[in-house]
C-alpha positions, 0 to 999 in steps of 0.5 A: 521382365517377361512382358518386356522380352515379349514386347521387345520380340514383337517389335524386333524385325526378326521376332514373331508377328502378331495379329495386331501387326498384320496389316490389311493385305495379310488379313485379305490373304488369310480370308482367301486362303480360308476361303479357298479351303472351304470352297469345292471346286467343281467342273464339268466333266468333258464328254470325251473324259466320260466316254473314256473313263465310263463307256470305253472300259465295260465295252472292251470287257464286253468285246473280250468276253465275246472273243472269248466265248467265240474261241470256245465255240470254235475250239469245240470245248462242248457241243454246239447245242450246249454252247451256242456261238454269239451270232446265234444268240444274235440271230434269236435277238433279231428274230424277236425283234422283227416279230415285235416281241422283244421289247415287249418281253422286256418291258413286261418285266421291268414294269413289274420290276419297277412297280414291286420296287415302289410298293416295296420302298413305300412299304420299307421305308416307314417300316425302317423308321419304326424299328430304328426309332422305337426299341421295342419295335426293334426288339420285335421285328428287328430280328424278323427283318434279318431273317427275311433278309437272308431267306431266299425269296424263291421259297415264297413263290410256292405259297404265293401261288397258293395264296393268290393264284397265277396272276400278277399279285403273285408276282408283287407279293414274292417281289415285296417279301424279297425286297422289304427287309432289304430296304427296311434293314438299309434305313435302320442301319443308316439312322444307327449311324447318324451322329447324336450331335445331329439329333441334339442340335435338331431338338435344340432347333425345335426339329422334333418328332416328324419334323426331325425325322424329315429334316435331321435323320432321313438326311443324315441316314441317306447313304445308308438308306441309298444302300438299302434301296440298291440291295432292295431292287437287287432282291426286287429283279431277283425275285421277279425272275424267280417268280416268272421262271417257276410260275410260268403260265400264259395268263401272266403274259411273256416276260424275261423268266417265262422266256428263259423257261420256254427256251430250257423247255424247248432246248433253245440254247440261243433263246436261253442265252439271249434271256440270260443277257437281257436279264443282266443288260436290265440289271446294269441299266437300272443301276447305271440310270438310276442309282449310280446318278443318286450315289454321285449326288449324294457324295457331291452333296457332302463334299465327297466327289471333288473334280480337280 
């Protein structure tokens, strides 16, 4: 009786439809719907929209800071030699530009920072993989890396000067000691978040050992690794500035840290503020030019950054 009722329901106009009753148009519509769900609609963002969403807000924020700064100076909340007006800082920048030293000072620090960061990546990446994949190494080195990450990098300046002297090697040593733990710990965190199913699928397909690490582990751990790289750059830049401020010497050339220290020694507050702004500008520029595009690429490759 039950089978008779089901059959009659299928034939009844108002009864539920079955896959056998579906026509070619229905199947084509179903396939189109599934394709639409799987497809990621990506369009190129217009330049006007990028300017409005990405450029305008920080420009407005900077303008507001300058306005508040100028108002504080005009209100004479403190002496001018302690809080110079923005125009005095601008004049200091123009003076360095006309002398041809502004870009040289910035490049001295940026080149050191980027080279030290690349060295930290070359050391921190295999170290992070080793700690993440070998339990004995994690038990022995993992806590040390966490402790080094929390240690202020400025603490390494004094022993680095004693060990290596006042030279670029000392600068790179301080950068490595500050950045390598962050990069390694970021990669360890990313590897720990790789779903075990990915690893089993990789082993089933023959991706074991180095091949499994390269084709399965690293791509899956990329978000955590990228976060570690971003933090590693921040530690590199901060470590370098600390080393340049403390270990100031004519033999090292004039970097942003030395410029800041020279301004303090000469009671040149416009020079001090200019140094701080340049240090901040470099940090923001590296993030916008390198790490933000990398983050967008990772999110887009995983279907997490969709433009409707």
